[in-house]
TORNUGU-538615 format. One record per residue: x, y, z of N, C-alpha, C in turn. Coordinates in steps of 0.001 Angstrom, whole numbers, padded with zeros to 6 digits, always signed. Example, Ala and Ser with C-alpha at 12.3 -4.5 7.8 and 13.67 -1.06 7.14 Angstrom:
REM residues 2
+013190-005690+007800+012300-004500+007800+013200-003300+007800
+012850-002250+007080+013670-001060+007140+012900+000030+007870
END
This chain:
REM residues 417
-007965+004064+011468-006945+003678+010217-006365+002376+010439
-006394+001552+009559-005655+000288+009727-004280+000242+009860
-003832-000704+010367-002423-000719+010966-001268-000292+009618
-001543-001189+008524-000730-001171+007462-000884+000126+006761
-002111+000811+006963-002075+002135+006304-001422+003188+007085
-001358+003151+008504-000817+003978+009410+000718+003627+009110
+001178+002521+009141+002672+002094+008880+003140+002626+007482
+002287+002719+006406+002743+003225+005245+003090+004785+005367
+001922+005299+005944+002064+006806+005915+003354+007257+006953
+003747+006597+007780+004940+006861+008738+006204+006538+007895
+006158+005393+006774+007361+005244+006199+007554+006106+005251
+006489+006843+004424+006391+007875+003345+007118+009037+004247
+006821+009435+005492+007228+010528+006148+008755+010608+006545
+009326+009224+006471+010669+009241+006722+011697+009743+005903
+012812+010088+006118+013449+011051+004994+014393+010160+004226
+014634+008848+004789+015258+008003+003859+014435+007608+002573
+013029+007565+002590+012124+007246+001918+012048+007992+000758
+012208+009363+000899+012353+010370-000503+013610+010322-000762
+014570+010195+000002+016075+010212-000611+016282+008811-001431
+015639+007761-000989+016083+006540-001751+015175+006558-003211
+013824+007240-003177+013087+007296-004411+013595+008303-005498
+014170+009380-004839+014830+010154-005789+015895+009879-006224
+016827+009339-005453+018047+008543-005945+017869+007674-006914
+016830+006777-006888+016674+005515-007561+016251+006315-008963
+015258+007360-009027+015091+007803-010082+016128+008681-011064
+017091+009219-010308+018363+009683-010818+018987+008645-011708
+019264+007621-010738+019916+006461-011494+019290+006056-012896
+017722+005946-012687+017054+005400-013693+017248+006472-014825
+017190+007662-014536+017247+008700-015581+018613+008913-016534
+019680+008473-015640+021064+008339-016275+021223+007248-017231
+020632+006238-016784+020751+004974-017575+019875+004945-018668
+018647+005697-018355+017833+005790-019635+018441+006472-020842
+019189+007683-020647+019811+008316-021612+020739+007439-022682
+021133+006373-021840+021992+005502-022684+020990+004483-023438
+020060+003826-022754+019439+002759-023249+018443+003096-024656
+017725+004461-024358+016883+004798-025598+017497+005200-026867
+019069+005524-026698+019530+006032-027950+019285+005178-029285
+019388+003701-028974+019099+002924-030476+017998+002936-030717
+016861+003437-030031+015748+003608-030526+015087+004579-031040
+015929+005770-031104+015612+006994-031771+015393+006862-033047
+014218+007441-033591+014093+007365-035165+015064+008518-035894
+015995+009048-035147+016526+010404-035884+017755+010467-035046
+018633+011228-035718+019886+011544-035005+019876+013027-034987
+020989+013389-033906+020972+014957-033527+022041+015508-034276
+021795+016714-034851+023068+017237-035684+023789+017904-034890
+023628+018324-033659+024497+019206-032579+025570+018302-032192
+026827+018721-032112+027702+018245-031656+028252+018420-030215
+027969+017634-029252+028479+018026-027827+029576+017015-027499
+030846+017540-027106+031944+016930-026894+031781+015923-025460
+032232+014870-025471+032214+014040-024120+032712+014813-022975
+033964+015426-023376+034489+016193-022246+033747+017244-021589
+033010+017910-022522+032117+019084-021952+031085+018590-021144
+030185+017532-021477+029046+016857-020685+029914+016703-019171
+030875+015777-019437+031773+015296-018391+032082+016280-017276
+032620+017521-017881+032900+018622-016947+031810+018967-016331
+030927+019210-016869+029498+019834-016159+029040+018773-015013
+029223+017404-015334+028833+016577-014195+029492+016594-012963
+031188+016775-013611+031666+016555-012601+031562+017719-011326
+031375+018912-012072+031228+020223-011420+030024+019979-010618
+028995+019385-011186+027624+019276-010424+027958+018053-009276
+028569+017285-009442+028999+016352-008372+029564+016640-007179
+030570+017440-007401+031468+018116-006297+030378+018951-005609
+029703+019867-006284+029004+020838-005535+027750+020496-004699
+027149+019366-005545+026021+018775-004824+026331+017959-003689
+027918+017428-003455+028129+016617-002546+028190+017671-001261
+028655+018736-001456+028994+019697-000437+027530+020313+000094
+026590+020585-001058+025625+021353-000698+024626+020192+000288
+024823+019078+000020+024315+017920+000671+024683+017855+002094
+025931+017932+002299+026503+017850+003551+026036+019158+004432
+026062+020360+003690+025831+021638+004258+024252+021451+004918
+023239+020969+003968+022038+020882+004207+021800+019927+005641
+022717+018845+005506+022213+017946+006495+022731+018724+007880
+023778+019054+007695+024532+019844+009107+023216+020707+009571
+022832+021646+008834+021713+022585+008981+020661+022189+009713
+020229+020932+009156+019092+020055+009780+019198+019624+011122
+020459+019032+011209+020756+018541+012473+020933+019562+013580
+021665+020788+013427+021439+021907+013887+020132+022494+014175
+019276+022260+013170+017942+022985+013556+017035+021994+014753
+017383+020460+014637+016825+019551+015469+017617+019801+016957
+018747+020052+016922+019282+020206+018201+018839+021557+018825
+018564+022709+018171+018212+023942+018454+016790+023842+019131
+015834+023061+018509+014321+022845+019007+014413+022006+020098
+015294+021135+020278+015448+020038+021570+015860+020979+022884
+016610+021707+022560+017208+022599+023765+016094+023892+023975
+015791+024642+022958+014670+025839+023421+013458+025343+023617
+012732+024415+022910+011536+024331+022824+011345+022938+023581
+011147+021878+023047+010844+020407+023495+011302+019375+022728
+011989+018095+023374+012358+017078+022454+011073+016311+021646
+009955+016775+022294+008827+016013+021478+008767+016520+020117
+009281+017883+019808+008951+018452+018478+009924+017755+017417
+010831+017056+018035+012009+016458+016949+011357+015907+015841
+010461+014848+016292+009909+014023+015369+008905+014465+014392
+008491+015771+014684+007865+016639+013560+008783+017209+012615
+009957+017638+013070+010913+018544+012204+011363+017279+011360
+011708+016137+011812+012379+015219+011088+011634+014937+009763
+010324+015072+009953+009157+014589+008848+009046+015798+008036
+009618+016945+008136+009477+018252+007276+009527+017866+006050
+008421+018044+005248+008824+017679+003673+009473+018426+002935
+009488+019897+003283+010394+020719+002594+011886+020544+002620
+012350+020108+003843+013708+019923+004303+014002+018461+003582
+013072+017717+003570+013335+015958+002893+013475+016364+001387
+012737+016987+001035+012693+017484-000682+013740+018051-001057
+014497+018937-000257+015470+019422-000620+016871+018615-000445
+017028+017688+000723+018033+016785+000692+018111+015971-000156
+016919+015236-000451+016777+014339-001540+017045+014711-002985
+016616+015822-003378+016924+016507-004534+018531+016890-004636
+019276+017379-003835+020633+017685-003692+021363+016023-003978
+020976+015097-002931+021417+013739-003179+021332+013073-004473
+019977+013288-004962+019594+012965-006231+020482+013129-007344
+020661+014538-007373+021735+015120-008352+022959+014686-008202
+023433+014718-007037+024902+014028-006851+024896+012509-007300
+023878+011838-007130+023971+010297-007469+023741+010434-009178
+023138+011160-009956+022954+011257-011324+024101+011536-011874
+024695+012844-011261+026249+013392-011801+027317+011764-011843
+027011+011145-010640+028267+010051-010634+027840+009100-011407
+026609+008643-011946+026377+007665-012611+026598+008047-014259
+026353+009331-014299+026547+009858-015736+027938+009860-016211
+028937+010300-015147+030500+010308-015225+030825+008782-015562
+030259+007873-014647+030718+006627-014997+030367+006025-016619
+029175+006540-016813+028822+006018-018303+029565+006622-019438
+030116+007924-018858+030773+008479-020180+032310+007987-020069
+032707+007615-019021+034086+007222-019021+034354+005513-019491
+032917+005071-019457+032920+003445-020135+032264+003477-021179
+032321+004720-021955+031680+004895-023363+030561+004113-023528
+029415+004334-022384+028156+003963-022546+027224+004823-023439
+027696+006019-023571+027022+006752-024202+027626+007211-025713
+026597+007104-026735+027227+007458-027929+027102+009040-028174
+027111+009353-029334+026661+010877-029977+025415+011361-029392
+024589+010656-029813+022957+011049-029534+022953+010787-027883
+023489+009609-027212+023327+009470-025849+023872+010787-025058
+025077+011219-025715+025806+012492-024821+024535+013484-024713
+024054+013829-025934+023072+014962-026068+021959+014741-025086
+021241+013537-025074+020026+013239-024195+020855+013300-022721
+021684+012880-022423+022391+013137-021175+022681+014626-020801
+023038+015336-022059+023157+016729-021427+021685+017546-021362
+020704+017106-022066+019383+017694-021914+018900+017232-020352
+019224+016045-019945+018814+015651-019018+019548+016466-017618
+020605+016639-017780+021705+017449-016789+021030+018695-016706
+020651+019513-017805+019989+020845-017667+018876+020753-017058
+018116+019689-017065+016821+019407-016487+016905+019390-014961
+017828+018533-014513+018574+018250-013338+019038+019842-012560
+019699+020494-013358+020345+021823-012647+019022+022561-012482
+017980+022865-013370+017080+023570-013136+016030+023088-011830
+015976+021853-011621+015399+021263-010506+016201+021716-009143
+017508+021585-009208+018284+021910-008113+018463+023244-007777
+018339+024115-008760+018228+025742-008509+016871+026243-007974
+015933+025434-008467+014741+025874-007632+014472+025445-006372
+014986+024304-006097+014951+023533-004863+016044+024267-004018
+016972+024786-004495+017918+025602-003714+017484+026928-003108
+016736+027439-004070+016009+028914-003642+015137+028587-002757
+014314+027498-003020+013239+027288-001660+013867+027012-000333
+014813+026204-000387+015477+025909+000823+016170+026861+001527
+016662+027912+000732+017115+029095+001343+016293+029769+002228
+015004+030098+001585+014104+030690+002189+013353+029946+003287
+013418+028470+003286+012840+027548+004326+013742+027629+005679
+015195+027689+005536+016241+027332+006286+016240+028606+007442
+015909+029553+006875+015992+030771+007613+014952+030788+008804
+013789+030169+008612+012953+029927+009797+013067+028604+010523
+013478+027463+009710+013614+026052+009998+014330+025998+011508
+013411+025574+012416+014017+025244+013841+013909+026432+014673
+013354+027530+014376+013305+028451+015071+012221+028483+016116
+011898+029332+017287+011034+028917+018257+009346+029116+017524
+009251+030023+016860+007823+030367+016175+007494+028824+015221
+008305+028635+014407+008540+027325+013818+008048+026130+014359
+008718+025969+015431+008671+024748+016320+007055+024568+016945
+006648+025973+017405+005253+026186+018011+004171+025702+016792
+004448+026314+015660+003650+026096+014656+003335+024702+014220
+004449+024030+014057+004574+022481+013785+003784+021787+014785
+004134+021885+016066+003401+021049+017155+002013+021528+017037
+001502+022952+016991+000105+023160+016923-000410+022527+015776
-000059+022469+014632-000501+021688+013554-000710+020337+013924
+000387+019650+014411+000089+018216+014628-000951+017933+015724
-001159+018932+017046-002063+018775+018006-003392+019016+017377
-003520+019930+016571-004611+020144+015806-005191+019048+015058
-004423+018523+014234-004877+017315+013328-005256+016145+014229
-004412+015932+015360-004857+014817+016329-006192+015209+017020
-006403+016362+017599-007400+016691+017929-008868+016428+017049
-008474+017082+015874-009701+017006+014858-010087+015455+014777
-009227+014421+014716-009326+013225+014572-010207+012912+016009
-009572+013172+016813-010502+012795+018288-011553+013363+018233
-011978+014482+017649-013568+014971+017655-014200+014146+016688
-013634+013590+015570-014504+012785+014757-014861+011328+015112
-013683+010962+015866-013888+009723+016391-013235+009678+017648
-013973+010092+018782-013411+010008+020174-013098+008436+020566
-013606+007539+019959-013445+006109+020573-012712+005467+019461
-011871+005959+018668-011194+005474+017579-011597+004501+016601
-013085+004680+016109-013961+004206+015551-014648+002979+015900
-014430+002817+017256-015018+001886+018071-016316+002288+018770
-016876+001522+019724-017887+002066+020642-017488+002455+022160
-018327+003149+022438-017839+003867+023997-017567+002714+024961
-016696+002819+025896-016579+001941+026825-017636+001748+027621
-017802+000513+028113-018838+000093+028995-017998-000833+030202
-018793-001202+031135-018458-001817+032390-017848-003494+031671
-016703-003629+032303-016121-004827+031719-017152-006053+032528
-017643-006961+031593-018193-008080+032480-017555-008966+033347
-018013-009468+034499-017356-010445+035514-016943-011529+034281
-015948-012060+034814-015214-013323+034305-014354-013075+032835
-014390-011547+032446-013798-011453+031117-012358-011717+031427
-011539-012229+030397-010082-012551+030261-009204-011456+029957
-008330-011008+030956-007323-010064+030573-006346-010600+029611
-005940-009528+028416-004904-010078+027586-003822-008999+027851
-002685-009539+028070-001555-008274+028049-000368-008797+026767
+000321-007839+026622+001371-008169+025644+002849-008607+026298
+003778-008635+025569+004974-009059+026161+006009-007723+026011
+005609-006618+025550+006557-005458+025170+006299-004472+026347
+007245-003762+026672+007166-002633+027439+007292-001362+026698
+006417-000325+026908+006575+000920+025784+005208+001401+026046
+005132+002481+025030+003998+003298+024793+003134+002972+023734
+001805+002675+023817+001038+002261+022722+000727+003555+021778
+001295+003323+020637+001062+004541+019579+000045+004043+018526
-000429+003040+018406-001415+002701+017410-002188+001556+017826
-003582+001746+017640-004669+000541+017839-005373+000344+016499
-005298-000634+015862-005723-001191+014835-007197-001730+015190
-008221-000805+015174-009836-001097+015801-010373-001983+014839
-010089-001720+013396-010707-002737+012585-010305-003932+012652
-009004-004112+012673-008367-005457+013103-009132-006309+014263
-009343-005582+015327-009966-005867+016516-011406-006182+016225
-012080-005343+015450-013488-005658+015277-013622-006954+014257
-012807-007158+013366-012707-008511+012435-012574-009579+013111
-011619-009585+014272-011395-010992+014902-012415-011040+015796
-013112-010186+016573-013931-010206+017502-015438-010835+016566
-015363-010417+015520-016864-010743+014817-016675-012306+014358
-015647-012434+013934-015183-013892+013548-015364-014985+014636
-015101-014621+015768-014958-015390+017095-015883-015206+017893
-016956-014118+017596-018006-013996+018366-017861-013396+019815
-016836-012567+019840-016176-012092+020945-016504-010512+021395
-016618-010027+022482-016513-008613+022658-015286-008254+023263
-014584-007286+022766-013297-006802+023290-013344-005466+023768
-012974-005226+024837-012953-004112+025744-011459-003925+026070
-011073-002691+025139-009724-002143+025130-009500-001400+026527
-008370-001773+027203-008335-001129+028487-007022-000048+028412
-006359+000192+027345-005286+001356+027123-006032+001922+025961
-005112+003244+026007-005261+004309+024756-003977+004600+024384
-003793+004952+022921-002515+005446+022422-001926+006303+023324
-000622+006357+023567-000005+007208+024611+000109+006550+025951
-000504+005499+026190-000501+004711+027601+000704+003975+027477
+001311+004128+028942+002783+003077+029143+002367+001836+029346
+002676+000723+028798+002103-000664+029124+003643-001628+029345
+003149-002642+030017+004278-003536+030512+003688-005017+030450
+004222-005915+030549+003776-007350+030397+002772-007654+031558
+002817-006789+032761+001770-007151+033710+000370-006202+033645
+000242-005445+032637-000807-004437+032238-001662-004842+031237
-002905-005158+031447-003764-005692+030309-003792-004607+029172
-003912-005076+028083-004365-004357+026788-005710-004268+026621
-006541-005525+026887-007739-005393+026725-008471-006768+027539
-009473-006785+027534-010384-007910+028059-011299-008130+026991
-011538-009696+027233-012524-010342+026114-013159-011333+026928
-014448-011489+026471-015684-011971+027387-015685-013597+027078
-014685-014087+026549-014532-015532+026501-012969-016004+026574
-012958-017207+026685-011545-017861+026581-011027-017785+025016
-009945-017430+024701-009626-017572+023356-008313-018418+023112
-007853-019011+022068-006603-019841+021984-005627-018877+021578
-004544-019643+021546-003132-018757+021360-003032-018020+020100
-003633-018555+019072-003492-017905+017561-004358-016501+017894
-005495-016689+018421-006601-015584+018660-005865-014401+019481
-005361-014963+020698-004653-013853+021521-003584-013338+020701
-002509-013961+019974-001473-013196+019253-002099-012135+018138
-003215-012645+017543-003811-011688+016470-004414-010550+017362
-005082-010628+018466-005481-009521+019172-004303-008556+019552
-003195-009065+020195-002068-008327+020475-001536-007723+019350
-001315-008236+018137-000867-007702+017302-001692-006341+016746
-002598-006219+017202-003584-005128+016786-002921-003719+017409
-002095-003846+018447-001641-002887+019401-000202-002356+018801
+000247-001572+018429+001549-001161+018220+002097-000476+019546
+003169-001058+019850+003995-000635+021279+005290-000275+021007
+005724+000912+021093+007079+001507+020456+007663+002162+021916
+008927+002793+021841+009539+003288+022989+009188+004861+022987
+008671+005520+021897+008229+006729+022228+006887+007046+021787
+006034+008124+022458+004811+008289+021817+004826+008892+020566
+003595+008963+019769+003601+009433+018587+002301+010439+018726
+002304+011421+017901+001355+012434+017795+000095+011788+016981
+000316+010482+016183-000978+010289+015182-002356+009953+016027
-002346+009213+016792-003631+008905+017608-003743+009416+019012
-002781+010374+019191-002727+010633+020527-002708+012298+020801
-004030+012609+020948-004295+013994+021121-003792+014752+022278
-003462+014034+023227-002937+014445+024482-001377+014989+024314
-000575+014157+023452+000664+014454+023427+000996+015887+022691
+000191+016320+021895+000432+017626+021211+000259+018719+022390
-000494+018429+023435-001034+019475+024323+000434+019423+025452
+000733+018293+025630+001726+018163+026545+003048+018555+025805
+003351+018521+024549+004471+019424+023805+004375+020671+024051
+003065+021273+023696+003056+022736+023792+003284+023383+025210
+002673+022633+025978+002800+023108+027428+004442+022842+027951
+004987+021824+027321+006436+021903+027937+007307+022972+027228
+006965+023547+025897+007455+024759+025440+007089+026022+026233
+006034+026160+026626+005659+027230+027629+006321+027114+028855
+006372+026013+029393+006989+025964+030892+008420+026100+030569
+009221+025557+029723+010813+025931+029663+010892+027455+029417
+009886+028152+028451+010026+029431+028311+009672+030398+029577
+008816+029734+030568+008466+030575+031751+009364+030475+032930
+010296+029357+032648+011101+028928+033725+012154+030240+034165
+012699+030488+035319+013432+031592+035694+014712+031918+034906
+015390+030718+034508+016460+030801+033613+016301+031306+032594
+015114+031141+031609+014531+031926+030309+013917+033162+030488
+012886+032849+031180+011966+034327+031458+011676+035065+030420
+010854+034150+029318+010262+034571+028057+008928+034510+028048
+008195+035413+028554+006721+035363+028714+005916+035431+027385
+006698+036084+026665+005984+036425+025162+005819+034968+024426
+006723+034002+024464+006555+032563+024087+005604+031988+024790
+005270+032014+026269+004094+031564+027004+002879+031907+026466
+002908+033251+025886+001510+033700+025554+001368+033164+024048
+002288+033024+023218+002221+032427+021853+001808+031033+022022
+002191+029980+023093+001609+028760+023471+000111+028818+023680
-000021+029708+024537-001361+029764+025201-002369+030133+023990
-002060+030704+022912-002964+031078+021792-003053+029937+020743
-001966+029193+020689-002035+027789+020103-002869+026829+020733
-002661+026852+022173-003574+025950+022788-005007+026320+022764
-005667+027435+022511-006742+027982+022587-007281+027313+021020
-006477+027741+019906-006874+027221+018686-007167+025620+018734
-006203+024907+019381-006277+023411+019271-007707+022999+019950
-008051+023644+021130-009248+023240+021803-010175+023485+021183
-010029+024730+020666-011582+025030+019735-011848+024227+018463
-010721+023361+018290-011162+022317+017232-011964+021190+017617
-012469+021069+018893-013348+020397+019682-014790+020649+019249
-014876+022240+019042-016204+022912+018976-016682+022862+017308
-015550+022597+016457-015752+022989+015235-016640+021910+014581
-016508+020447+014607-017213+019514+013990-017997+018972+015373
-019140+018441+014892-019867+017699+016299-018985+016421+016406
-018838+015920+017659-018199+014639+018050-019072+013636+017972
-018947+013184+016890-019814+011930+016364-018962+010938+015779
-019556+009793+015747-018716+008572+015337-018886+008662+013955
-017801+007796+013093-018161+007605+011697-019250+006739+011157
-019441+006601+010028-020560+005554+009613-020072+004234+009664
-018955+003836+009489-018380+002456+009485-018335+002033+010744
-018565+002643+011889-018893+001996+013172-019721+001044+013335
-020919+000657+012542-021628-000342+012665-021036-001552+012464
-019908-001473+011790-019089-002906+011812-018302-003073+012935
-018245-002344+014046-017318-002476+015134-018079-002402+016389
-019173-003093+016381-019977-002947+017695-019348-003665+018896
-018493-004640+018386-018073-005656+019233-016765-004758+020216
-016247-003957+019835-015035-003240+020315-015454-002098+020962
-015085-002276+022400-015615-001159+023222-014101-000475+023920
-013946+000841+023551-012861+001446+023784-013188+003013+024422
-012261+003430+025373-012716+004699+026140-011944+005778+025211
-011950+006867+025969-011530+008124+025246-010788+009055+026256
-009860+009826+026204-009194+010801+026757-010234+011705+027254
-010155+011795+028782-010961+012784+029211-010550+014174+029167
-011556+015119+029077-011486+016641+029002-010357+016773+030120
-010593+016503+031745-009779+016791+032776-008494+016526+032439
-008132+015381+031862-006783+015176+031776-006326+016056+030702
-006945+016392+029475-006340+017238+028369-006098+018581+029015
-007088+019254+029786-006913+020565+030478-005534+020464+031332
-005576+019523+032111-004085+019235+032925-002938+019236+032229
-002808+018255+030914-001840+018258+030184-001361+019642+029716
-002602+020633+029216-002274+021998+028559-001717+022933+029517
-002510+022857+030761-002365+024317+031452-001625+024101+032843
-001218+022751+033364-000923+022477+034455+000761+023271+034588
+001524+022873+033630+003088+023468+033728+003045+024902+033465
+001943+025396+032487+001974+026912+032626+001516+027532+033654
+000560+027109+034457+000081+027476+035588+001171+027352+036695
+002045+026519+036695+003028+026231+037945+004019+027305+037513
+004602+027696+036243+005499+028512+036003+005365+029912+036139
+003909+030026+035404+003616+031406+035129+002844+032164+036111
+002589+031672+037091+001828+032473+038182+002089+033834+038253
+003622+033936+038593+003995+035362+038802+004039+036203+037902
+003962+035815+036705+004047+036824+035219+002492+037390+035142
+002348+038402+035346+000981+039127+035274+000736+039002+033762
+001450+039069+032746+001136+038962+031313+000602+037604+030778
+001162+036667+031387+001086+035187+031141-000346+035080+031954
-000515+035377+033111-001833+035030+033976-002792+035712+033434
-002665+036987+032614-004007+037518+031919-004448+036811+030707
-003405+036451+030113-003582+035572+028876-004121+034419+029332
-003717+033500+030206-004127+032475+030715-005591+032295+031047
-006015+033357+031770-007375+033411+032268-008345+033901+031045
-007971+034966+030155-008605+035049+028935-008785+034002+028104
-007742+033079+027866-007749+031786+027201-008876+030715+027664
-008787+030541+028736-009958+029719+029756-011389+030457+029439
-011412+031699+029429-012458+032396+029320-013145+032182+027843
-012192+032311+026937-012710+032041+025565-013064+030591+025312
-012369+029490+025827-012832+028050+025772-014209+027892+026672
-014231+028742+027651-015610+028471+028472-016889+029007+027289
-016581+029967+026603-017493+030750+025574-017758+029725+024476
-016859+029038+024050-017117+028284+022961-017355+026891+022895
-017058+026238+024112-017036+024865+024431-017981+024499+025586
-019388+024763+025228-020265+024463+026235-020025+023218+027006
-019729+022135+026398-019647+020843+026869-018409+020629+028168
-017763+021553+027945-016445+021613+028839-016237+022499+029947
-017508+023411+030026-017465+024583+030958-017202+024107+032463
-017669+022993+032803-017437+022525+034395-016024+022323+034624
-015180+021647+033900-013755+021698+034178-012796+022959+033988
-013504+023714+032983-012614+024801+032404-012994+025768+033941
-014170+025635+034435-014368+026758+035394-013383+026253+036832
-013260+024921+036863-012364+024462+037917-011009+025138+037776
-010399+025008+036466-008955+025503+036218-009040+026961+036333
-009896+027538+036044-010097+029209+036141-009833+029657+037732
-010734+028859+038385-010557+029119+039816-009251+028682+040558
-008847+027516+039981-007545+027097+040506-006500+028075+040029
-006423+028688+038748-005454+029732+038210-005439+030909+039219
-006789+031260+039515-006917+032529+040225-006219+032216+041793
-006638+031297+042281-005831+030888+043517-004333+030742+043576
-004017+030281+042562-002318+030290+042363-001798+031731+042312
-002436+032520+041345-001812+033753+041340-001980+034584+042361
-003152+034295+043220-003245+035179+044748-002140+034616+045503
-001614+033403+045357-000670+032840+046498+000753+033348+045862
+000845+033306+044671+002408+033477+044206+002732+034680+043879
+001795+035793+043096+002057+036901+042823+002500+037801+043538
+003554+038374+043497+004067+039366+044592+003954+040950+044381
+003771+041461+043229+003642+042878+042888+002216+043041+043376
+001770+043754+044221+000292+044061+044666-000364+044946+043478
+000438+045692+042616-000394+046406+041668-000654+045308+040361
-000055+044187+040162+000047+043183+039277-001064+042512+039657
-001169+041907+041007-002369+041331+041474-003620+042049+041185
-003739+043227+041533-004822+044146+041453-005311+043858+039908
-004364+044084+039172-004632+044060+037631-005300+042775+037230
-004700+041965+037812-005360+040487+037414-006642+040345+038043
-006732+040692+039433-008202+040516+039995-009327+041101+039119
-008846+042494+038561-009868+043138+037963-010234+042341+036483
-009241+041794+035765-009379+041141+034707-010195+039645+034905
-009951+039390+036036-010544+038033+036396-011886+038244+036898
-012360+039282+037578-013671+039611+037644-014389+039986+036629
-013957+040634+035681-014464+040846+034672-014989+039615+033600
-014057+038830+033418-014116+037574+032758-014810+036627+033153
-014961+036394+034643-015285+035357+035497-016279+035636+036787
-017217+036725+036128-018077+037248+037384-018806+035944+038208
-019199+035068+037631-019765+033610+038257-019076+033292+039435
-017707+033228+039164-016628+032787+040019-016217+033684+041037
-016361+034786+041381-015815+035854+042070-016673+035582+043335
END
């Protein structure tokens, strides 16, 4: 994905974007009711008093201000709850929730519409026909508000709850994993050995790589007859002493700046090009739930189910590059290793859940399901299954629970017993 397209998608997901667009549309609707009156080919016979329309708008303005404040408070409370009970990494997913954004934007837009309408009435901007059009527009806005409010009531009952957070993180992790399966090298070519004498290029910022514009790197490489060897992946922490890439020739300052600009470096990781972040967030939820202070094995089991669905995404489509990779022969980039992904997903759960027989049984069953569905990953999965069995044998205190686990492990992993 090109950088400007990625930035546009991020802007659209921001809460201020929808609120601003709907507020502008509300202002335009209120002003349009006054502007189109002189161009109407007929007049309305219905008589609507200026005070009646104004009274409705005043009621809607006061009520929408209260509803907007309440909705914003409920959203902030849900963000805080998700941060404390699940993982702070899920907050960025909840902030971009379209249902809550639409609700807040609609309520704010209705408030703005009411205020503009009241101002227009008090300044006599609306004539007889204008007040009728304004009244009709007000009825439409009220219907939109009622429909949005009903949907918001149903949505807020689950918004920010543990199951909702797990579902959101799973969806984000699944999207990132599906993109990884389709383009494991982000649209470039597989990494090769960096040639001797290649020039290292580093940036000036410190933070996480959140996006790499491979198309821009390919265009620059083709224009200057370069080969670019990307040294970092989305999710990598970089600093001025860490190389972002290596090129096989000296480049001038302008070309160097253009190459560095293809890397977006921010303070926090993003789910978009980083399949490991979704796995880390899910494992953090399970780790917190399995901690002795919480002791919630049910949530750990739900996370293991989600992790299984995420990993099985790798087996759904063939991991092949897209057809446009022929234009990116000069860009070589690595890929997250399966070993690292498995460590991100299961290391915290193995550490915290080794004493819980329910979690241990589900974890070994999850690894067995992955082993059966992902033939290319069987060697590292076998390693984690054996490591899990050793951890359970060392930490599980109840002999009956340990015997139950050993029977299940022998049935699922006969080759490792």
